[in-house]
N, CA, C and O atoms as a GROMACS GRO file, in nm:
protein
  392
    1MET      N    1   1.296   6.666  24.594
    1MET     CA    2   1.273   6.783  24.512
    1MET      C    3   1.129   6.835  24.528
    1MET      O    4   1.105   6.955  24.535
    2VAL      N    5   1.036   6.740  24.534
    2VAL     CA    6   0.896   6.778  24.548
    2VAL      C    7   0.871   6.837  24.686
    2VAL      O    8   0.792   6.930  24.700
    3MET      N    9   0.939   6.784  24.788
    3MET     CA   10   0.921   6.836  24.924
    3MET      C   11   0.975   6.978  24.935
    3MET      O   12   0.917   7.061  25.005
    4VAL      N   13   1.084   7.006  24.868
    4VAL     CA   14   1.139   7.142  24.869
    4VAL      C   15   1.042   7.238  24.801
    4VAL      O   16   1.022   7.350  24.849
    5PHE      N   17   0.983   7.196  24.690
    5PHE     CA   18   0.885   7.279  24.621
    5PHE      C   19   0.764   7.306  24.709
    5PHE      O   20   0.713   7.418  24.713
    6ASN      N   21   0.717   7.202  24.780
    6ASN     CA   22   0.602   7.219  24.869
    6ASN      C   23   0.634   7.314  24.983
    6ASN      O   24   0.550   7.396  25.021
    7MET      N   25   0.754   7.304  25.039
    7MET     CA   26   0.791   7.393  25.150
    7MET      C   27   0.803   7.538  25.102
    7MET      O   28   0.765   7.630  25.175
    8VAL      N   29   0.855   7.558  24.982
    8VAL     CA   30   0.864   7.694  24.928
    8VAL      C   31   0.723   7.749  24.902
    8VAL      O   32   0.697   7.866  24.929
    9LEU      N   33   0.634   7.666  24.851
    9LEU     CA   34   0.497   7.707  24.827
    9LEU      C   35   0.426   7.743  24.958
    9LEU      O   36   0.354   7.842  24.964
   10MET      N   37   0.445   7.663  25.061
   10MET     CA   38   0.384   7.694  25.191
   10MET      C   39   0.443   7.821  25.252
   10MET      O   40   0.372   7.897  25.318
   11SER      N   41   0.571   7.844  25.229
   11SER     CA   42   0.633   7.967  25.279
   11SER      C   43   0.573   8.089  25.209
   11SER      O   44   0.551   8.192  25.273
   12PHE      N   45   0.547   8.078  25.079
   12PHE     CA   46   0.482   8.189  25.008
   12PHE      C   47   0.340   8.212  25.057
   12PHE      O   48   0.295   8.326  25.066
   13ILE      N   49   0.269   8.104  25.090
   13ILE     CA   50   0.133   8.118  25.143
   13ILE      C   51   0.137   8.189  25.278
   13ILE      O   52   0.057   8.280  25.303
   14ILE      N   53   0.228   8.149  25.364
   14ILE     CA   54   0.236   8.211  25.497
   14ILE      C   55   0.280   8.356  25.485
   14ILE      O   56   0.223   8.442  25.553
   15MET      N   57   0.378   8.384  25.402
   15MET     CA   58   0.424   8.523  25.387
   15MET      C   59   0.318   8.611  25.321
   15MET      O   60   0.308   8.729  25.353
   16GLY      N   61   0.240   8.554  25.230
   16GLY     CA   62   0.129   8.630  25.172
   16GLY      C   63   0.026   8.665  25.277
   16GLY      O   64  -0.027   8.776  25.278
   17GLY      N   65  -0.004   8.571  25.366
   17GLY     CA   66  -0.098   8.599  25.475
   17GLY      C   67  -0.045   8.703  25.571
   17GLY      O   68  -0.120   8.789  25.618
   18VAL      N   69   0.083   8.697  25.601
   18VAL     CA   70   0.144   8.798  25.690
   18VAL      C   71   0.143   8.934  25.624
   18VAL      O   72   0.120   9.035  25.691
   19TRP      N   73   0.167   8.939  25.493
   19TRP     CA   74   0.165   9.068  25.422
   19TRP      C   75   0.026   9.129  25.423
   19TRP      O   76   0.011   9.249  25.448
   20VAL      N   77  -0.077   9.049  25.397
   20VAL     CA   78  -0.214   9.099  25.399
   20VAL      C   79  -0.253   9.140  25.541
   20VAL      O   80  -0.320   9.242  25.560
   21PHE      N   81  -0.210   9.063  25.641
   21PHE     CA   82  -0.241   9.096  25.780
   21PHE      C   83  -0.180   9.229  25.821
   21PHE      O   84  -0.241   9.306  25.895
   22SER      N   85  -0.059   9.257  25.773
   22SER     CA   86   0.006   9.382  25.812
   22SER      C   87  -0.035   9.501  25.726
   22SER      O   88  -0.018   9.615  25.769
   23SER      N   89  -0.089   9.478  25.607
   23SER     CA   90  -0.122   9.592  25.521
   23SER      C   91  -0.270   9.628  25.523
   23SER      O   92  -0.303   9.745  25.505
   24LYS      N   93  -0.358   9.534  25.544
   24LYS     CA   94  -0.503   9.560  25.544
   24LYS      C   95  -0.551   9.574  25.688
   24LYS      O   96  -0.590   9.477  25.751
   25ARG      N   97  -0.548   9.697  25.738
   25ARG     CA   98  -0.585   9.718  25.876
   25ARG      C   99  -0.714   9.798  25.891
   25ARG      O  100  -0.744   9.846  26.000
   26LYS      N  101  -0.791   9.814  25.784
   26LYS     CA  102  -0.915   9.890  25.793
   26LYS      C  103  -1.030   9.806  25.844
   26LYS      O  104  -1.106   9.850  25.930
   27HIS      N  105  -1.043   9.685  25.793
   27HIS     CA  106  -1.157   9.600  25.826
   27HIS      C  107  -1.114   9.484  25.913
   27HIS      O  108  -1.007   9.426  25.894
   28LEU      N  109  -1.198   9.451  26.008
   28LEU     CA  110  -1.170   9.336  26.094
   28LEU      C  111  -1.186   9.206  26.016
   28LEU      O  112  -1.113   9.110  26.042
   29LEU      N  113  -1.278   9.200  25.922
   29LEU     CA  114  -1.300   9.078  25.844
   29LEU      C  115  -1.178   9.043  25.760
   29LEU      O  116  -1.141   8.926  25.751
   30ALA      N  117  -1.115   9.142  25.698
   30ALA     CA  118  -0.994   9.116  25.618
   30ALA      C  119  -0.881   9.067  25.706
   30ALA      O  120  -0.802   8.981  25.665
   31THR      N  121  -0.872   9.120  25.827
   31THR     CA  122  -0.770   9.076  25.921
   31THR      C  123  -0.794   8.932  25.963
   31THR      O  124  -0.700   8.852  25.970
   32LEU      N  125  -0.919   8.898  25.992
   32LEU     CA  126  -0.950   8.761  26.031
   32LEU      C  127  -0.927   8.662  25.918
   32LEU      O  128  -0.880   8.550  25.941
   33LEU      N  129  -0.960   8.702  25.795
   33LEU     CA  130  -0.936   8.613  25.681
   33LEU      C  131  -0.787   8.589  25.657
   33LEU      O  132  -0.746   8.479  25.621
   34SER      N  133  -0.706   8.692  25.678
   34SER     CA  134  -0.562   8.673  25.661
   34SER      C  135  -0.505   8.584  25.771
   34SER      O  136  -0.413   8.506  25.746
   35LEU      N  137  -0.559   8.593  25.893
   35LEU     CA  138  -0.516   8.502  25.999
   35LEU      C  139  -0.552   8.357  25.967
   35LEU      O  140  -0.474   8.266  25.993
   36GLU      N  141  -0.669   8.336  25.910
   36GLU     CA  142  -0.708   8.200  25.870
   36GLU      C  143  -0.622   8.150  25.754
   36GLU      O  144  -0.593   8.030  25.746
   37PHE      N  145  -0.581   8.239  25.666
   37PHE     CA  146  -0.492   8.201  25.556
   37PHE      C  147  -0.356   8.159  25.609
   37PHE      O  148  -0.296   8.064  25.559
   38ILE      N  149  -0.306   8.230  25.710
   38ILE     CA  150  -0.180   8.192  25.773
   38ILE      C  151  -0.193   8.056  25.840
   38ILE      O  152  -0.104   7.972  25.829
   39MET      N  153  -0.305   8.034  25.908
   39MET     CA  154  -0.327   7.905  25.974
   39MET      C  155  -0.336   7.792  25.873
   39MET      O  156  -0.288   7.681  25.899
   40LEU      N  157  -0.397   7.817  25.757
   40LEU     CA  158  -0.404   7.715  25.653
   40LEU      C  159  -0.265   7.680  25.601
   40LEU      O  160  -0.234   7.562  25.582
   41GLY      N  161  -0.181   7.780  25.579
   41GLY     CA  162  -0.044   7.754  25.536
   41GLY      C  163   0.036   7.678  25.639
   41GLY      O  164   0.112   7.588  25.605
   42LEU      N  165   0.020   7.714  25.767
   42LEU     CA  166   0.089   7.642  25.873
   42LEU      C  167   0.040   7.498  25.884
   42LEU      O  168   0.118   7.406  25.908
   43PHE      N  169  -0.092   7.479  25.867
   43PHE     CA  170  -0.145   7.342  25.873
   43PHE      C  171  -0.090   7.257  25.759
   43PHE      O  172  -0.054   7.141  25.781
   44LEU      N  173  -0.084   7.312  25.640
   44LEU     CA  174  -0.030   7.235  25.528
   44LEU      C  175   0.117   7.204  25.547
   44LEU      O  176   0.164   7.096  25.511
   45MET      N  177   0.190   7.299  25.604
   45MET     CA  178   0.332   7.275  25.632
   45MET      C  179   0.349   7.167  25.739
   45MET      O  180   0.436   7.081  25.729
   46LEU      N  181   0.265   7.172  25.841
   46LEU     CA  182   0.269   7.068  25.944
   46LEU      C  183   0.233   6.932  25.886
   46LEU      O  184   0.293   6.830  25.922
   47PHE      N  185   0.135   6.930  25.798
   47PHE     CA  186   0.095   6.804  25.737
   47PHE      C  187   0.210   6.743  25.656
   47PHE      O  188   0.233   6.622  25.662
   48ILE      N  189   0.281   6.826  25.583
   48ILE     CA  190   0.394   6.776  25.504
   48ILE      C  191   0.506   6.727  25.594
   48ILE      O  192   0.565   6.622  25.569
   49MET      N  193   0.536   6.804  25.698
   49MET     CA  194   0.647   6.768  25.786
   49MET      C  195   0.613   6.646  25.873
   49MET      O  196   0.695   6.556  25.890
   50LEU      N  197   0.492   6.643  25.928
   50LEU     CA  198   0.455   6.533  26.019
   50LEU      C  199   0.411   6.408  25.944
   50LEU      O  200   0.391   6.304  26.007
   51ASN      N  201   0.396   6.416  25.814
   51ASN     CA  202   0.362   6.296  25.737
   51ASN      C  203   0.480   6.199  25.733
   51ASN      O  204   0.462   6.080  25.705
   52LEU      N  205   0.598   6.249  25.760
   52LEU     CA  206   0.715   6.160  25.765
   52LEU      C  207   0.717   6.074  25.890
   52LEU      O  208   0.776   5.966  25.892
   53TYR      N  209   0.650   6.124  25.997
   53TYR     CA  210   0.644   6.052  26.125
   53TYR      C  211   0.499   6.024  26.159
   53TYR      O  212   0.431   6.110  26.216
   54PRO      N  213   0.448   5.906  26.126
   54PRO     CA  214   0.303   5.880  26.143
   54PRO      C  215   0.256   5.882  26.287
   54PRO      O  216   0.137   5.904  26.310
   55GLN      N  217   0.341   5.861  26.384
   55GLN     CA  218   0.296   5.859  26.522
   55GLN      C  219   0.272   6.000  26.576
   55GLN      O  220   0.214   6.013  26.684
   56ASP      N  221   0.312   6.104  26.508
   56ASP     CA  222   0.294   6.241  26.555
   56ASP      C  223   0.177   6.313  26.489
   56ASP      O  224   0.172   6.436  26.492
   57LEU      N  225   0.085   6.240  26.431
   57LEU     CA  226  -0.028   6.304  26.364
   57LEU      C  227  -0.131   6.358  26.462
   57LEU      O  228  -0.219   6.434  26.420
   58TYR      N  229  -0.124   6.322  26.590
   58TYR     CA  230  -0.217   6.376  26.688
   58TYR      C  231  -0.194   6.525  26.711
   58TYR      O  232  -0.286   6.597  26.748
   59PHE      N  233  -0.072   6.571  26.688
   59PHE     CA  234  -0.043   6.712  26.703
   59PHE      C  235  -0.122   6.796  26.602
   59PHE      O  236  -0.158   6.910  26.631
   60MET      N  237  -0.149   6.740  26.485
   60MET     CA  238  -0.227   6.814  26.386
   60MET      C  239  -0.370   6.834  26.433
   60MET      O  240  -0.429   6.938  26.404
   61MET      N  241  -0.426   6.738  26.503
   61MET     CA  242  -0.562   6.754  26.557
   61MET      C  243  -0.565   6.862  26.664
   61MET      O  244  -0.662   6.938  26.672
   62ILE      N  245  -0.463   6.870  26.746
   62ILE     CA  246  -0.455   6.976  26.847
   62ILE      C  247  -0.442   7.111  26.778
   62ILE      O  248  -0.504   7.209  26.820
   63PHE      N  249  -0.360   7.118  26.674
   63PHE     CA  250  -0.343   7.243  26.601
   63PHE      C  251  -0.474   7.287  26.536
   63PHE      O  252  -0.508   7.405  26.540
   64LEU      N  253  -0.546   7.192  26.476
   64LEU     CA  254  -0.675   7.224  26.415
   64LEU      C  255  -0.777   7.270  26.519
   64LEU      O  256  -0.858   7.358  26.491
   65THR      N  257  -0.773   7.212  26.638
   65THR     CA  258  -0.864   7.253  26.745
   65THR      C  259  -0.838   7.397  26.784
   65THR      O  260  -0.932   7.476  26.798
   66PHE      N  261  -0.713   7.433  26.803
   66PHE     CA  262  -0.681   7.571  26.838
   66PHE      C  263  -0.712   7.667  26.724
   66PHE      O  264  -0.752   7.781  26.748
   67SER      N  265  -0.694   7.623  26.601
   67SER     CA  266  -0.725   7.707  26.487
   67SER      C  267  -0.875   7.735  26.477
   67SER      O  268  -0.916   7.847  26.446
   68VAL      N  269  -0.957   7.634  26.503
   68VAL     CA  270  -1.102   7.652  26.501
   68VAL      C  271  -1.146   7.742  26.615
   68VAL      O  272  -1.235   7.826  26.597
   69CYS      N  273  -1.087   7.725  26.731
   69CYS     CA  274  -1.120   7.813  26.845
   69CYS      C  275  -1.083   7.957  26.816
   69CYS      O  276  -1.156   8.049  26.853
   70GLU      N  277  -0.971   7.979  26.750
   70GLU     CA  278  -0.930   8.115  26.712
   70GLU      C  279  -1.028   8.176  26.612
   70GLU      O  280  -1.061   8.294  26.622
   71GLY      N  281  -1.072   8.096  26.517
   71GLY     CA  282  -1.169   8.145  26.419
   71GLY      C  283  -1.303   8.177  26.481
   71GLY      O  284  -1.364   8.278  26.446
   72ALA      N  285  -1.350   8.092  26.572
   72ALA     CA  286  -1.479   8.117  26.638
   72ALA      C  287  -1.473   8.240  26.727
   72ALA      O  288  -1.568   8.317  26.732
   73LEU      N  289  -1.362   8.259  26.795
   73LEU     CA  290  -1.346   8.379  26.879
   73LEU      C  291  -1.342   8.505  26.794
   73LEU      O  292  -1.401   8.606  26.830
   74GLY      N  293  -1.273   8.499  26.681
   74GLY     CA  294  -1.268   8.614  26.590
   74GLY      C  295  -1.404   8.647  26.532
   74GLY      O  296  -1.440   8.765  26.522
   75LEU      N  297  -1.480   8.545  26.494
   75LEU     CA  298  -1.614   8.570  26.440
   75LEU      C  299  -1.709   8.626  26.546
   75LEU      O  300  -1.793   8.710  26.515
   76SER      N  301  -1.695   8.580  26.669
   76SER     CA  302  -1.781   8.635  26.775
   76SER      C  303  -1.747   8.781  26.802
   76SER      O  304  -1.837   8.861  26.828
   77ILE      N  305  -1.621   8.816  26.797
   77ILE     CA  306  -1.582   8.957  26.813
   77ILE      C  307  -1.634   9.039  26.696
   77ILE      O  308  -1.680   9.152  26.715
   78LEU      N  309  -1.628   8.984  26.575
   78LEU     CA  310  -1.678   9.054  26.457
   78LEU      C  311  -1.829   9.077  26.467
   78LEU      O  312  -1.876   9.187  26.437
   79VAL      N  313  -1.905   8.976  26.509
   79VAL     CA  314  -2.050   8.991  26.521
   79VAL      C  315  -2.086   9.092  26.628
   79VAL      O  316  -2.175   9.175  26.608
   80SER      N  317  -2.018   9.088  26.742
   80SER     CA  318  -2.050   9.184  26.847
   80SER      C  319  -2.011   9.326  26.806
   80SER      O  320  -2.079   9.422  26.845
   81MET      N  321  -1.904   9.341  26.730
   81MET     CA  322  -1.864   9.474  26.683
   81MET      C  323  -1.964   9.528  26.581
   81MET      O  324  -1.994   9.647  26.582
   82ILE      N  325  -2.014   9.442  26.493
   82ILE     CA  326  -2.113   9.487  26.394
   82ILE      C  327  -2.245   9.522  26.462
   82ILE      O  328  -2.312   9.616  26.421
   83ARG      N  329  -2.283   9.446  26.564
   83ARG     CA  330  -2.408   9.476  26.635
   83ARG      C  331  -2.401   9.607  26.712
   83ARG      O  332  -2.499   9.681  26.718
   84THR      N  333  -2.286   9.637  26.771
   84THR     CA  334  -2.278   9.760  26.851
   84THR      C  335  -2.247   9.883  26.766
   84THR      O  336  -2.299   9.991  26.795
   85HIS      N  337  -2.164   9.869  26.663
   85HIS     CA  338  -2.118   9.986  26.586
   85HIS      C  339  -2.176   9.993  26.445
   85HIS      O  340  -2.173  10.100  26.384
   86GLY      N  341  -2.229   9.885  26.393
   86GLY     CA  342  -2.291   9.888  26.261
   86GLY      C  343  -2.198   9.852  26.146
   86GLY      O  344  -2.246   9.830  26.035
   87ASN      N  345  -2.068   9.845  26.168
   87ASN     CA  346  -1.974   9.808  26.063
   87ASN      C  347  -1.849   9.748  26.128
   87ASN      O  348  -1.840   9.737  26.250
   88ASP      N  349  -1.752   9.710  26.044
   88ASP     CA  350  -1.630   9.651  26.098
   88ASP      C  351  -1.507   9.738  26.074
   88ASP      O  352  -1.395   9.687  26.069
   89PHE      N  353  -1.528   9.868  26.057
   89PHE     CA  354  -1.415   9.960  26.044
   89PHE      C  355  -1.348   9.981  26.179
   89PHE      O  356  -1.416   9.993  26.281
   90PHE      N  357  -1.217   9.985  26.179
   90PHE     CA  358  -1.147  10.011  26.304
   90PHE      C  359  -1.152  10.159  26.342
   90PHE      O  360  -1.132  10.193  26.459
   91GLN      N  361  -1.177  10.248  26.245
   91GLN     CA  362  -1.181  10.390  26.277
   91GLN      C  363  -1.302  10.427  26.362
   91GLN      O  364  -1.294  10.519  26.442
   92THR      N  365  -1.414  10.355  26.345
   92THR     CA  366  -1.533  10.388  26.422
   92THR      C  367  -1.531  10.326  26.561
   92THR      O  368  -1.612  10.362  26.646
   93PHE      N  369  -1.440  10.234  26.584
   93PHE     CA  370  -1.431  10.167  26.713
   93PHE      C  371  -1.333  10.241  26.802
   93PHE      O  372  -1.213  10.247  26.772
   94SER      N  373  -1.383  10.297  26.909
   94SER     CA  374  -1.298  10.372  27.001
   94SER      C  375  -1.288  10.298  27.133
   94SER      O  376  -1.386  10.241  27.181
   95ILE      N  377  -1.171  10.298  27.191
   95ILE     CA  378  -1.148  10.231  27.319
   95ILE      C  379  -1.214  10.310  27.433
   95ILE      O  380  -1.248  10.253  27.536
   96LEU      N  381  -1.231  10.440  27.415
   96LEU     CA  382  -1.284  10.523  27.521
   96LEU      C  383  -1.435  10.502  27.541
   96LEU      O  384  -1.489  10.537  27.646
   97GLN      N  385  -1.503  10.448  27.442
   97GLN     CA  386  -1.646  10.423  27.456
   97GLN      C  387  -1.670  10.292  27.532
   97GLN      O  388  -1.590  10.200  27.524
   98CYS      N  389  -1.782  10.287  27.604
   98CYS     CA  390  -1.816  10.166  27.678
   98CYS      C  391  -1.915  10.082  27.599
   98CYS      O  392  -1.956   9.976  27.646
   0.00000   0.00000   0.00000
């Protein structure tokens, strides 16, 4: 019963992150935060599911490594965008500019 409640809670966390990711498209920072929220929900779901099989806990470390790399890449894009354009609005960022 508790596992079903946890899975429903993690599903709400992931769906909330997907909703924010699809609705907040003005700022790059809000988009990156929603991606990290989705990753947190997926990590918690993996932790609950893989806790039943102790020999598969190495997969969680690989998942965390990729999640950290995704966050670092997003922050580097955010910093370079703020340095070149002065803000993180998508409207001021044009593909035609070099």
